[in-house]
N, CA, C and O atoms as a GROMACS GRO file, in nm:
protein
  584
    1MET      N    1   0.081  -0.119   0.000
    1MET     CA    2   0.000   0.000   0.000
    1MET      C    3   0.086   0.126   0.000
    1MET      O    4   0.045   0.228  -0.056
    2SER      N    5   0.202   0.121   0.060
    2SER     CA    6   0.284   0.241   0.071
    2SER      C    7   0.329   0.293  -0.065
    2SER      O    8   0.354   0.413  -0.079
    3TRP      N    9   0.342   0.207  -0.166
    3TRP     CA   10   0.382   0.252  -0.299
    3TRP      C   11   0.275   0.337  -0.365
    3TRP      O   12   0.306   0.416  -0.453
    4MET      N   13   0.150   0.322  -0.323
    4MET     CA   14   0.041   0.394  -0.387
    4MET      C   15   0.015   0.531  -0.324
    4MET      O   16  -0.040   0.620  -0.391
    5LEU      N   17   0.052   0.550  -0.201
    5LEU     CA   18   0.020   0.674  -0.130
    5LEU      C   19   0.073   0.800  -0.198
    5LEU      O   20   0.000   0.899  -0.201
    6PRO      N   21   0.195   0.804  -0.253
    6PRO     CA   22   0.240   0.926  -0.321
    6PRO      C   23   0.157   0.961  -0.445
    6PRO      O   24   0.158   1.077  -0.488
    7LYS      N   25   0.086   0.865  -0.503
    7LYS     CA   26   0.005   0.891  -0.621
    7LYS      C   27  -0.129   0.956  -0.587
    7LYS      O   28  -0.194   1.014  -0.675
    8LEU      N   29  -0.172   0.948  -0.462
    8LEU     CA   30  -0.300   1.004  -0.422
    8LEU      C   31  -0.283   1.153  -0.392
    8LEU      O   32  -0.275   1.193  -0.276
    9LYS      N   33  -0.277   1.234  -0.497
    9LYS     CA   34  -0.245   1.376  -0.485
    9LYS      C   35  -0.366   1.468  -0.494
    9LYS      O   36  -0.357   1.584  -0.457
   10GLN      N   37  -0.478   1.417  -0.541
   10GLN     CA   38  -0.596   1.501  -0.568
   10GLN      C   39  -0.702   1.478  -0.460
   10GLN      O   40  -0.731   1.364  -0.422
   11ARG      N   41  -0.761   1.587  -0.413
   11ARG     CA   42  -0.869   1.578  -0.314
   11ARG      C   43  -1.001   1.570  -0.391
   11ARG      O   44  -1.027   1.653  -0.478
   12ILE      N   45  -1.084   1.471  -0.359
   12ILE     CA   46  -1.214   1.457  -0.425
   12ILE      C   47  -1.325   1.448  -0.321
   12ILE      O   48  -1.301   1.416  -0.204
   13GLN      N   49  -1.446   1.475  -0.366
   13GLN     CA   50  -1.566   1.458  -0.284
   13GLN      C   51  -1.656   1.358  -0.356
   13GLN      O   52  -1.679   1.371  -0.477
   14ILE      N   53  -1.706   1.261  -0.284
   14ILE     CA   54  -1.806   1.172  -0.340
   14ILE      C   55  -1.941   1.229  -0.297
   14ILE      O   56  -1.967   1.246  -0.178
   15GLN      N   57  -2.025   1.258  -0.396
   15GLN     CA   58  -2.150   1.329  -0.371
   15GLN      C   59  -2.269   1.248  -0.420
   15GLN      O   60  -2.257   1.158  -0.503
   16LYS      N   61  -2.385   1.284  -0.364
   16LYS     CA   62  -2.511   1.224  -0.408
   16LYS      C   63  -2.601   1.337  -0.454
   16LYS      O   64  -2.614   1.439  -0.386
   17GLY      N   65  -2.665   1.319  -0.570
   17GLY     CA   66  -2.755   1.420  -0.624
   17GLY      C   67  -2.891   1.413  -0.555
   17GLY      O   68  -2.946   1.305  -0.536
   18VAL      N   69  -2.944   1.530  -0.519
   18VAL     CA   70  -3.073   1.539  -0.452
   18VAL      C   71  -3.156   1.644  -0.525
   18VAL      O   72  -3.107   1.753  -0.554
   19ASN      N   73  -3.282   1.612  -0.554
   19ASN     CA   74  -3.371   1.709  -0.615
   19ASN      C   75  -3.438   1.791  -0.505
   19ASN      O   76  -3.514   1.737  -0.425
   20ALA      N   77  -3.409   1.920  -0.501
   20ALA     CA   78  -3.462   2.010  -0.399
   20ALA      C   79  -3.568   2.101  -0.460
   20ALA      O   80  -3.549   2.152  -0.571
   21PRO      N   81  -3.680   2.122  -0.390
   21PRO     CA   82  -3.783   2.211  -0.445
   21PRO      C   83  -3.738   2.356  -0.447
   21PRO      O   84  -3.668   2.404  -0.358
   22VAL      N   85  -3.781   2.426  -0.554
   22VAL     CA   86  -3.754   2.568  -0.570
   22VAL      C   87  -3.887   2.641  -0.550
   22VAL      O   88  -3.993   2.581  -0.567
   23GLY      N   89  -3.882   2.768  -0.513
   23GLY     CA   90  -4.003   2.844  -0.482
   23GLY      C   91  -4.111   2.841  -0.589
   23GLY      O   92  -4.229   2.853  -0.557
   24SER      N   93  -4.074   2.826  -0.716
   24SER     CA   94  -4.172   2.827  -0.824
   24SER      C   95  -4.242   2.693  -0.843
   24SER      O   96  -4.325   2.678  -0.933
   25GLY      N   97  -4.211   2.596  -0.760
   25GLY     CA   98  -4.275   2.465  -0.771
   25GLY      C   99  -4.195   2.364  -0.851
   25GLY      O  100  -4.237   2.249  -0.863
   26SER      N  101  -4.083   2.404  -0.906
   26SER     CA  102  -3.999   2.311  -0.982
   26SER      C  103  -3.891   2.251  -0.891
   26SER      O  104  -3.879   2.289  -0.775
   27LEU      N  105  -3.815   2.160  -0.946
   27LEU     CA  106  -3.707   2.097  -0.871
   27LEU      C  107  -3.572   2.139  -0.928
   27LEU      O  108  -3.557   2.159  -1.048
   28GLU      N  109  -3.476   2.152  -0.840
   28GLU     CA  110  -3.340   2.188  -0.880
   28GLU      C  111  -3.245   2.084  -0.824
   28GLU      O  112  -3.259   2.043  -0.709
   29ARG      N  113  -3.148   2.043  -0.903
   29ARG     CA  114  -3.052   1.941  -0.860
   29ARG      C  115  -2.947   2.004  -0.769
   29ARG      O  116  -2.882   2.101  -0.806
   30GLU      N  117  -2.932   1.947  -0.650
   30GLU     CA  118  -2.828   1.986  -0.556
   30GLU      C  119  -2.747   1.863  -0.522
   30GLU      O  120  -2.792   1.751  -0.540
   31TYR      N  121  -2.626   1.885  -0.473
   31TYR     CA  122  -2.537   1.774  -0.442
   31TYR      C  123  -2.496   1.782  -0.296
   31TYR      O  124  -2.454   1.887  -0.248
   32THR      N  125  -2.508   1.671  -0.227
   32THR     CA  126  -2.462   1.663  -0.088
   32THR      C  127  -2.337   1.577  -0.084
   32THR      O  128  -2.331   1.470  -0.145
   33THR      N  129  -2.237   1.623  -0.010
   33THR     CA  130  -2.110   1.552  -0.001
   33THR      C  131  -2.121   1.440   0.102
   33THR      O  132  -2.155   1.464   0.218
   34LEU      N  133  -2.092   1.320   0.058
   34LEU     CA  134  -2.094   1.204   0.147
   34LEU      C  135  -1.958   1.177   0.209
   34LEU      O  136  -1.949   1.131   0.323
   35LEU      N  137  -1.853   1.206   0.132
   35LEU     CA  138  -1.719   1.171   0.176
   35LEU      C  139  -1.618   1.258   0.104
   35LEU      O  140  -1.637   1.292  -0.013
   36ARG      N  141  -1.511   1.296   0.171
   36ARG     CA  142  -1.403   1.375   0.113
   36ARG      C  143  -1.273   1.298   0.136
   36ARG      O  144  -1.232   1.278   0.250
   37ILE      N  145  -1.208   1.256   0.026
   37ILE     CA  146  -1.091   1.169   0.037
   37ILE      C  147  -0.985   1.209  -0.066
   37ILE      O  148  -1.008   1.292  -0.154
   38TRP      N  149  -0.867   1.147  -0.052
   38TRP     CA  150  -0.758   1.166  -0.148
   38TRP      C  151  -0.769   1.059  -0.256
   38TRP      O  152  -0.810   0.947  -0.228
   39ALA      N  153  -0.731   1.095  -0.379
   39ALA     CA  154  -0.742   1.002  -0.492
   39ALA      C  155  -0.637   1.032  -0.597
   39ALA      O  156  -0.574   1.138  -0.597
   40GLU      N  157  -0.620   0.937  -0.687
   40GLU     CA  158  -0.538   0.957  -0.806
   40GLU      C  159  -0.635   0.976  -0.922
   40GLU      O  160  -0.718   0.888  -0.948
   41VAL      N  161  -0.626   1.089  -0.991
   41VAL     CA  162  -0.716   1.120  -1.102
   41VAL      C  163  -0.633   1.124  -1.230
   41VAL      O  164  -0.538   1.201  -1.243
   42LYS      N  165  -0.672   1.037  -1.325
   42LYS     CA  166  -0.600   1.032  -1.452
   42LYS      C  167  -0.698   1.046  -1.567
   42LYS      O  168  -0.809   0.994  -1.561
   43SER      N  169  -0.655   1.116  -1.671
   43SER     CA  170  -0.733   1.124  -1.793
   43SER      C  171  -0.735   0.985  -1.856
   43SER      O  172  -0.632   0.919  -1.864
   44ASP      N  173  -0.853   0.942  -1.899
   44ASP     CA  174  -0.869   0.804  -1.946
   44ASP      C  175  -0.926   0.802  -2.086
   44ASP      O  176  -1.029   0.738  -2.111
   45LYS      N  177  -0.861   0.871  -2.178
   45LYS     CA  178  -0.912   0.877  -2.316
   45LYS      C  179  -0.906   0.741  -2.384
   45LYS      O  180  -0.994   0.709  -2.464
   46LYS      N  181  -0.805   0.662  -2.354
   46LYS     CA  182  -0.793   0.530  -2.416
   46LYS      C  183  -0.814   0.425  -2.307
   46LYS      O  184  -0.718   0.362  -2.261
   47SER      N  185  -0.938   0.408  -2.266
   47SER     CA  186  -0.971   0.318  -2.158
   47SER      C  187  -0.944   0.173  -2.196
   47SER      O  188  -0.977   0.128  -2.306
   48ILE      N  189  -0.884   0.099  -2.101
   48ILE     CA  190  -0.863  -0.043  -2.124
   48ILE      C  191  -0.981  -0.124  -2.071
   48ILE      O  192  -0.987  -0.245  -2.091
   49PHE      N  193  -1.074  -0.058  -2.004
   49PHE     CA  194  -1.188  -0.127  -1.948
   49PHE      C  195  -1.298  -0.138  -2.053
   49PHE      O  196  -1.329  -0.042  -2.123
   50ILE      N  197  -1.356  -0.254  -2.064
   50ILE     CA  198  -1.473  -0.272  -2.147
   50ILE      C  199  -1.579  -0.330  -2.056
   50ILE      O  200  -1.571  -0.446  -2.016
   51GLN      N  201  -1.679  -0.249  -2.023
   51GLN     CA  202  -1.782  -0.291  -1.930
   51GLN      C  203  -1.918  -0.256  -1.989
   51GLN      O  204  -1.933  -0.156  -2.059
   52ALA      N  205  -2.014  -0.339  -1.960
   52ALA     CA  206  -2.151  -0.311  -2.001
   52ALA      C  207  -2.230  -0.269  -1.878
   52ALA      O  208  -2.249  -0.348  -1.785
   53ILE      N  209  -2.276  -0.145  -1.878
   53ILE     CA  210  -2.356  -0.093  -1.768
   53ILE      C  211  -2.484  -0.040  -1.828
   53ILE      O  212  -2.482   0.049  -1.913
   54ARG      N  213  -2.596  -0.094  -1.782
   54ARG     CA  214  -2.727  -0.056  -1.834
   54ARG      C  215  -2.735  -0.073  -1.986
   54ARG      O  216  -2.796   0.009  -2.054
   55GLY      N  217  -2.673  -0.177  -2.038
   55GLY     CA  218  -2.680  -0.205  -2.180
   55GLY      C  219  -2.592  -0.117  -2.267
   55GLY      O  220  -2.605  -0.120  -2.389
   56ILE      N  221  -2.502  -0.037  -2.206
   56ILE     CA  222  -2.417   0.054  -2.282
   56ILE      C  223  -2.272   0.012  -2.261
   56ILE      O  224  -2.229  -0.009  -2.148
   57ASN      N  225  -2.198   0.000  -2.369
   57ASN     CA  226  -2.056  -0.028  -2.359
   57ASN      C  227  -1.987   0.101  -2.317
   57ASN      O  228  -1.975   0.193  -2.398
   58THR      N  229  -1.942   0.109  -2.194
   58THR     CA  230  -1.888   0.233  -2.140
   58THR      C  231  -1.759   0.277  -2.208
   58THR      O  232  -1.726   0.396  -2.205
   59SER      N  233  -1.686   0.185  -2.268
   59SER     CA  234  -1.563   0.224  -2.336
   59SER      C  235  -1.594   0.309  -2.459
   59SER      O  236  -1.509   0.386  -2.504
   60GLU      N  237  -1.714   0.296  -2.514
   60GLU     CA  238  -1.753   0.376  -2.630
   60GLU      C  239  -1.825   0.505  -2.590
   60GLU      O  240  -1.838   0.595  -2.673
   61GLU      N  241  -1.870   0.515  -2.468
   61GLU     CA  242  -1.948   0.630  -2.424
   61GLU      C  243  -1.862   0.743  -2.370
   61GLU      O  244  -1.916   0.842  -2.321
   62GLY      N  245  -1.733   0.732  -2.378
   62GLY     CA  246  -1.647   0.844  -2.344
   62GLY      C  247  -1.617   0.860  -2.197
   62GLY      O  248  -1.644   0.966  -2.140
   63ASN      N  249  -1.562   0.758  -2.134
   63ASN     CA  250  -1.512   0.776  -1.997
   63ASN      C  251  -1.393   0.870  -2.007
   63ASN      O  252  -1.292   0.837  -2.069
   64SER      N  253  -1.406   0.986  -1.946
   64SER     CA  254  -1.299   1.083  -1.961
   64SER      C  255  -1.191   1.069  -1.854
   64SER      O  256  -1.079   1.116  -1.873
   65HIS      N  257  -1.224   1.004  -1.742
   65HIS     CA  258  -1.127   0.993  -1.633
   65HIS      C  259  -1.135   0.858  -1.563
   65HIS      O  260  -1.240   0.794  -1.558
   66MET      N  261  -1.020   0.816  -1.509
   66MET     CA  262  -1.015   0.702  -1.419
   66MET      C  263  -0.965   0.754  -1.286
   66MET      O  264  -0.862   0.821  -1.279
   67ILE      N  265  -1.038   0.723  -1.181
   67ILE     CA  266  -1.005   0.772  -1.048
   67ILE      C  267  -0.977   0.652  -0.959
   67ILE      O  268  -1.060   0.560  -0.950
   68ARG      N  269  -0.862   0.651  -0.896
   68ARG     CA  270  -0.824   0.541  -0.807
   68ARG      C  271  -0.829   0.590  -0.662
   68ARG      O  272  -0.768   0.691  -0.628
   69VAL      N  273  -0.901   0.517  -0.579
   69VAL     CA  274  -0.913   0.550  -0.437
   69VAL      C  275  -0.882   0.426  -0.355
   69VAL      O  276  -0.891   0.313  -0.403
   70ARG      N  277  -0.845   0.448  -0.229
   70ARG     CA  278  -0.823   0.335  -0.139
   70ARG      C  279  -0.956   0.270  -0.106
   70ARG      O  280  -1.054   0.340  -0.078
   71LYS      N  281  -0.961   0.139  -0.109
   71LYS     CA  282  -1.084   0.066  -0.079
   71LYS      C  283  -1.130   0.093   0.063
   71LYS      O  284  -1.250   0.104   0.089
   72SER      N  285  -1.037   0.103   0.155
   72SER     CA  286  -1.073   0.127   0.295
   72SER      C  287  -1.135   0.266   0.314
   72SER      O  288  -1.211   0.287   0.409
   73ALA      N  289  -1.104   0.362   0.225
   73ALA     CA  290  -1.159   0.497   0.237
   73ALA      C  291  -1.306   0.503   0.196
   73ALA      O  292  -1.380   0.588   0.246
   74VAL      N  293  -1.349   0.415   0.105
   74VAL     CA  294  -1.487   0.418   0.057
   74VAL      C  295  -1.572   0.304   0.109
   74VAL      O  296  -1.689   0.293   0.074
   75SER      N  297  -1.516   0.218   0.193
   75SER     CA  298  -1.590   0.101   0.239
   75SER      C  299  -1.711   0.136   0.326
   75SER      O  300  -1.803   0.056   0.340
   76CYS      N  301  -1.710   0.255   0.385
   76CYS     CA  302  -1.820   0.295   0.472
   76CYS      C  303  -1.939   0.354   0.396
   76CYS      O  304  -2.045   0.374   0.455
   77LEU      N  305  -1.924   0.381   0.266
   77LEU     CA  306  -2.032   0.442   0.188
   77LEU      C  307  -2.151   0.348   0.172
   77LEU      O  308  -2.134   0.229   0.145
   78GLY      N  309  -2.271   0.400   0.190
   78GLY     CA  310  -2.392   0.325   0.163
   78GLY      C  311  -2.430   0.224   0.269
   78GLY      O  312  -2.531   0.155   0.254
   79ARG      N  313  -2.356   0.214   0.374
   79ARG     CA  314  -2.387   0.116   0.477
   79ARG      C  315  -2.502   0.163   0.565
   79ARG      O  316  -2.512   0.281   0.600
   80SER      N  317  -2.586   0.071   0.598
   80SER     CA  318  -2.694   0.100   0.692
   80SER      C  319  -2.728  -0.029   0.764
   80SER      O  320  -2.705  -0.138   0.712
   81PHE      N  321  -2.783  -0.018   0.882
   81PHE     CA  322  -2.817  -0.137   0.958
   81PHE      C  323  -2.940  -0.206   0.899
   81PHE      O  324  -3.028  -0.141   0.843
   82THR      N  325  -2.944  -0.336   0.912
   82THR     CA  326  -3.060  -0.411   0.868
   82THR      C  327  -3.176  -0.388   0.964
   82THR      O  328  -3.158  -0.324   1.068
   83ILE      N  329  -3.292  -0.440   0.932
   83ILE     CA  330  -3.410  -0.424   1.017
   83ILE      C  331  -3.382  -0.484   1.154
   83ILE      O  332  -3.335  -0.597   1.165
   84ALA      N  333  -3.410  -0.408   1.258
   84ALA     CA  334  -3.392  -0.448   1.399
   84ALA      C  335  -3.247  -0.473   1.436
   84ALA      O  336  -3.220  -0.532   1.541
   85PHE      N  337  -3.154  -0.430   1.354
   85PHE     CA  338  -3.010  -0.441   1.383
   85PHE      C  339  -2.970  -0.585   1.415
   85PHE      O  340  -2.886  -0.607   1.502
   86SER      N  341  -3.028  -0.682   1.345
   86SER     CA  342  -3.008  -0.821   1.382
   86SER      C  343  -2.874  -0.880   1.337
   86SER      O  344  -2.806  -0.944   1.417
   87LYS      N  345  -2.835  -0.859   1.212
   87LYS     CA  346  -2.717  -0.929   1.160
   87LYS      C  347  -2.608  -0.834   1.112
   87LYS      O  348  -2.520  -0.877   1.037
   88GLY      N  349  -2.611  -0.711   1.150
   88GLY     CA  350  -2.505  -0.620   1.108
   88GLY      C  351  -2.546  -0.535   0.990
   88GLY      O  352  -2.657  -0.481   0.986
   89PHE      N  353  -2.457  -0.524   0.893
   89PHE     CA  354  -2.480  -0.436   0.780
   89PHE      C  355  -2.543  -0.508   0.662
   89PHE      O  356  -2.533  -0.630   0.650
   90ASP      N  357  -2.609  -0.432   0.574
   90ASP     CA  358  -2.666  -0.489   0.452
   90ASP      C  359  -2.554  -0.543   0.364
   90ASP      O  360  -2.446  -0.486   0.358
   91SER      N  361  -2.580  -0.652   0.296
   91SER     CA  362  -2.475  -0.716   0.216
   91SER      C  363  -2.451  -0.648   0.082
   91SER      O  364  -2.339  -0.653   0.031
   92ILE      N  365  -2.552  -0.585   0.023
   92ILE     CA  366  -2.535  -0.522  -0.109
   92ILE      C  367  -2.434  -0.410  -0.103
   92ILE      O  368  -2.349  -0.398  -0.192
   93SER      N  369  -2.439  -0.326  -0.001
   93SER     CA  370  -2.343  -0.216   0.008
   93SER      C  371  -2.203  -0.266   0.038
   93SER      O  372  -2.105  -0.199   0.007
   94ASP      N  373  -2.192  -0.385   0.100
   94ASP     CA  374  -2.060  -0.440   0.127
   94ASP      C  375  -1.992  -0.488  -0.001
   94ASP      O  376  -1.869  -0.490  -0.008
   95ILE      N  377  -2.071  -0.528  -0.101
   95ILE     CA  378  -2.014  -0.578  -0.226
   95ILE      C  379  -1.947  -0.465  -0.302
   95ILE      O  380  -1.832  -0.479  -0.345
   96ASN      N  381  -2.016  -0.352  -0.320
   96ASN     CA  382  -1.961  -0.238  -0.392
   96ASN      C  383  -2.013  -0.110  -0.330
   96ASN      O  384  -2.132  -0.080  -0.339
   97ALA      N  385  -1.926  -0.036  -0.267
   97ALA     CA  386  -1.968   0.086  -0.197
   97ALA      C  387  -1.995   0.201  -0.293
   97ALA      O  388  -2.072   0.292  -0.258
   98ILE      N  389  -1.936   0.201  -0.411
   98ILE     CA  390  -1.955   0.307  -0.509
   98ILE      C  391  -2.080   0.277  -0.590
   98ILE      O  392  -2.089   0.173  -0.656
   99LYS      N  393  -2.177   0.366  -0.585
   99LYS     CA  394  -2.305   0.346  -0.654
   99LYS      C  395  -2.310   0.430  -0.781
   99LYS      O  396  -2.240   0.530  -0.792
  100SER      N  397  -2.393   0.390  -0.876
  100SER     CA  398  -2.404   0.462  -1.002
  100SER      C  399  -2.476   0.595  -0.988
  100SER      O  400  -2.466   0.680  -1.077
  101ASN      N  401  -2.549   0.615  -0.878
  101ASN     CA  402  -2.616   0.743  -0.859
  101ASN      C  403  -2.531   0.842  -0.778
  101ASN      O  404  -2.581   0.946  -0.736
  102TYR      N  405  -2.405   0.810  -0.755
  102TYR     CA  406  -2.312   0.900  -0.690
  102TYR      C  407  -2.236   0.980  -0.796
  102TYR      O  408  -2.231   0.942  -0.912
  103PHE      N  409  -2.179   1.091  -0.753
  103PHE     CA  410  -2.099   1.177  -0.840
  103PHE      C  411  -1.966   1.204  -0.772
  103PHE      O  412  -1.954   1.191  -0.650
  104ILE      N  413  -1.867   1.241  -0.851
  104ILE     CA  414  -1.736   1.276  -0.796
  104ILE      C  415  -1.708   1.421  -0.831
  104ILE      O  416  -1.720   1.462  -0.946
  105PHE      N  417  -1.669   1.497  -0.729
  105PHE     CA  418  -1.630   1.636  -0.748
  105PHE      C  419  -1.480   1.644  -0.723
  105PHE      O  420  -1.435   1.623  -0.610
  106VAL      N  421  -1.402   1.674  -0.827
  106VAL     CA  422  -1.257   1.685  -0.816
  106VAL      C  423  -1.224   1.828  -0.780
  106VAL      O  424  -1.246   1.920  -0.859
  107GLU      N  425  -1.170   1.848  -0.660
  107GLU     CA  426  -1.142   1.983  -0.611
  107GLU      C  427  -1.020   2.042  -0.680
  107GLU      O  428  -0.922   1.973  -0.709
  108GLU      N  429  -1.028   2.173  -0.706
  108GLU     CA  430  -0.916   2.249  -0.761
  108GLU      C  431  -0.899   2.376  -0.679
  108GLU      O  432  -0.974   2.472  -0.698
  109SER      N  433  -0.805   2.378  -0.592
  109SER     CA  434  -0.766   2.490  -0.507
  109SER      C  435  -0.865   2.524  -0.395
  109SER      O  436  -0.828   2.600  -0.305
  110SER      N  437  -0.987   2.473  -0.397
  110SER     CA  438  -1.080   2.492  -0.285
  110SER      C  439  -1.189   2.386  -0.293
  110SER      O  440  -1.200   2.314  -0.391
  111GLN      N  441  -1.271   2.378  -0.188
  111GLN     CA  442  -1.377   2.278  -0.183
  111GLN      C  443  -1.493   2.311  -0.277
  111GLN      O  444  -1.572   2.223  -0.310
  112ASP      N  445  -1.503   2.436  -0.320
  112ASP     CA  446  -1.615   2.479  -0.404
  112ASP      C  447  -1.578   2.496  -0.551
  112ASP      O  448  -1.666   2.523  -0.634
  113ARG      N  449  -1.453   2.480  -0.584
  113ARG     CA  450  -1.409   2.498  -0.722
  113ARG      C  451  -1.353   2.366  -0.776
  113ARG      O  452  -1.268   2.303  -0.712
  114GLY      N  453  -1.402   2.325  -0.893
  114GLY     CA  454  -1.351   2.201  -0.951
  114GLY      C  455  -1.441   2.148  -1.060
  114GLY      O  456  -1.518   2.222  -1.122
  115ARG      N  457  -1.431   2.017  -1.084
  115ARG     CA  458  -1.507   1.951  -1.190
  115ARG      C  459  -1.593   1.840  -1.132
  115ARG      O  460  -1.546   1.761  -1.050
  116ARG      N  461  -1.718   1.834  -1.175
  116ARG     CA  462  -1.809   1.728  -1.131
  116ARG      C  463  -1.815   1.621  -1.239
  116ARG      O  464  -1.822   1.652  -1.358
  117MET      N  465  -1.811   1.496  -1.197
  117MET     CA  466  -1.812   1.384  -1.289
  117MET      C  467  -1.918   1.283  -1.250
  117MET      O  468  -1.946   1.263  -1.132
  118ALA      N  469  -1.977   1.220  -1.350
  118ALA     CA  470  -2.074   1.113  -1.328
  118ALA      C  471  -1.999   0.980  -1.325
  118ALA      O  472  -1.910   0.957  -1.407
  119ILE      N  473  -2.036   0.895  -1.233
  119ILE     CA  474  -1.972   0.764  -1.222
  119ILE      C  475  -2.037   0.668  -1.322
  119ILE      O  476  -2.158   0.650  -1.323
  120ASN      N  477  -1.953   0.607  -1.406
  120ASN     CA  478  -2.002   0.510  -1.504
  120ASN      C  479  -1.979   0.366  -1.460
  120ASN      O  480  -2.047   0.276  -1.507
  121GLY      N  481  -1.885   0.345  -1.371
  121GLY     CA  482  -1.857   0.210  -1.324
  121GLY      C  483  -1.743   0.209  -1.224
  121GLY      O  484  -1.665   0.304  -1.216
  122ALA      N  485  -1.733   0.102  -1.150
  122ALA     CA  486  -1.626   0.086  -1.051
  122ALA      C  487  -1.576  -0.057  -1.057
  122ALA      O  488  -1.653  -0.151  -1.075
  123GLN      N  489  -1.446  -0.072  -1.041
  123GLN     CA  490  -1.385  -0.203  -1.045
  123GLN      C  491  -1.289  -0.216  -0.928
  123GLN      O  492  -1.197  -0.136  -0.913
  124GLN      N  493  -1.311  -0.317  -0.844
  124GLN     CA  494  -1.225  -0.338  -0.729
  124GLN      C  495  -1.101  -0.416  -0.769
  124GLN      O  496  -1.105  -0.501  -0.857
  125ASP      N  497  -0.991  -0.386  -0.702
  125ASP     CA  498  -0.866  -0.458  -0.723
  125ASP      C  499  -0.881  -0.597  -0.664
  125ASP      O  500  -0.901  -0.613  -0.543
  126GLU      N  501  -0.872  -0.698  -0.748
  126GLU     CA  502  -0.892  -0.836  -0.703
  126GLU      C  503  -0.763  -0.902  -0.657
  126GLU      O  504  -0.767  -1.006  -0.593
  127VAL      N  505  -0.648  -0.842  -0.690
  127VAL     CA  506  -0.520  -0.902  -0.653
  127VAL      C  507  -0.482  -0.864  -0.510
  127VAL      O  508  -0.466  -0.951  -0.425
  128HIS      N  509  -0.467  -0.735  -0.484
  128HIS     CA  510  -0.422  -0.689  -0.353
  128HIS      C  511  -0.539  -0.648  -0.263
  128HIS      O  512  -0.523  -0.640  -0.141
  129ARG      N  513  -0.656  -0.623  -0.322
  129ARG     CA  514  -0.776  -0.581  -0.250
  129ARG      C  515  -0.754  -0.453  -0.170
  129ARG      O  516  -0.800  -0.440  -0.056
  130GLU      N  517  -0.680  -0.358  -0.231
  130GLU     CA  518  -0.646  -0.234  -0.162
  130GLU      C  519  -0.710  -0.110  -0.222
  130GLU      O  520  -0.721  -0.009  -0.153
  131TRP      N  521  -0.753  -0.114  -0.350
  131TRP     CA  522  -0.806   0.008  -0.411
  131TRP      C  523  -0.925  -0.024  -0.499
  131TRP      O  524  -0.956  -0.139  -0.528
  132VAL      N  525  -0.991   0.085  -0.542
  132VAL     CA  526  -1.105   0.077  -0.633
  132VAL      C  527  -1.078   0.173  -0.749
  132VAL      O  528  -1.045   0.289  -0.726
  133ASN      N  529  -1.093   0.125  -0.872
  133ASN     CA  530  -1.082   0.209  -0.990
  133ASN      C  531  -1.222   0.252  -1.031
  133ASN      O  532  -1.310   0.168  -1.051
  134ILE      N  533  -1.243   0.382  -1.044
  134ILE     CA  534  -1.374   0.437  -1.080
  134ILE      C  535  -1.364   0.500  -1.219
  134ILE      O  536  -1.278   0.584  -1.244
  135LEU      N  537  -1.452   0.458  -1.308
  135LEU     CA  538  -1.460   0.518  -1.441
  135LEU      C  539  -1.563   0.629  -1.436
  135LEU      O  540  -1.675   0.608  -1.389
  136ALA      N  541  -1.527   0.747  -1.485
  136ALA     CA  542  -1.616   0.862  -1.476
  136ALA      C  543  -1.610   0.946  -1.602
  136ALA      O  544  -1.509   0.947  -1.674
  137SER      N  545  -1.719   1.018  -1.628
  137SER     CA  546  -1.722   1.112  -1.740
  137SER      C  547  -1.753   1.251  -1.686
  137SER      O  548  -1.839   1.268  -1.599
  138GLU      N  549  -1.682   1.349  -1.738
  138GLU     CA  550  -1.694   1.487  -1.687
  138GLU      C  551  -1.829   1.547  -1.727
  138GLU      O  552  -1.872   1.535  -1.842
  139MET      N  553  -1.896   1.611  -1.630
  139MET     CA  554  -2.026   1.673  -1.653
  139MET      C  555  -2.018   1.824  -1.661
  139MET      O  556  -2.065   1.886  -1.757
  140GLU      N  557  -1.956   1.884  -1.558
  140GLU     CA  558  -1.955   2.030  -1.551
  140GLU      C  559  -1.837   2.079  -1.470
  140GLU      O  560  -1.774   2.004  -1.395
  141GLU      N  561  -1.809   2.207  -1.487
  141GLU     CA  562  -1.705   2.274  -1.410
  141GLU      C  563  -1.773   2.374  -1.319
  141GLU      O  564  -1.863   2.445  -1.362
  142ARG      N  565  -1.731   2.380  -1.193
  142ARG     CA  566  -1.792   2.468  -1.094
  142ARG      C  567  -1.689   2.567  -1.038
  142ARG      O  568  -1.573   2.531  -1.018
  143GLY      N  569  -1.733   2.689  -1.015
  143GLY     CA  570  -1.649   2.787  -0.949
  143GLY      C  571  -1.548   2.857  -1.035
  143GLY      O  572  -1.462   2.927  -0.983
  144SER      N  573  -1.555   2.840  -1.166
  144SER     CA  574  -1.456   2.903  -1.254
  144SER      C  575  -1.499   3.044  -1.297
  144SER      O  576  -1.418   3.120  -1.349
  145GLY      N  577  -1.626   3.078  -1.274
  145GLY     CA  578  -1.676   3.209  -1.310
  145GLY      C  579  -1.721   3.220  -1.453
  145GLY      O  580  -1.754   3.330  -1.499
  146GLU      N  581  -1.723   3.111  -1.526
  146GLU     CA  582  -1.764   3.115  -1.667
  146GLU      C  583  -1.902   3.056  -1.683
  146GLU      O  584  -1.954   3.050  -1.795
   0.00000   0.00000   0.00000
């Protein structure tokens, strides 16, 4: 694990999109931060991953970035107790903590400035079981003033 720590140079936020009501009766998308962690963010124009998610080959849909995070840093995401707290945590969230309805906000110089990305898929390291590779596509830039 120590060989990977110098590569985790970028601060990211894992967020969940929430539809919040606006005064006019419409809904506006807001993002709540679930977790703030260090990650390795790489441009992934030539993805080696070929995955089918919701019937779409993600390698053709333009994954713009690959983000590597420590598995232990995201293992707490999505966990909740079962009914009556009988057997511990739900098993589905234990299998893959990164959900497709989550977003990644890559910080640039502050917590409010950066790029938001949609998660297209996640792949756990099966050899060392130490990290998770997240495939993402860039959605928007925030805080740039443009």
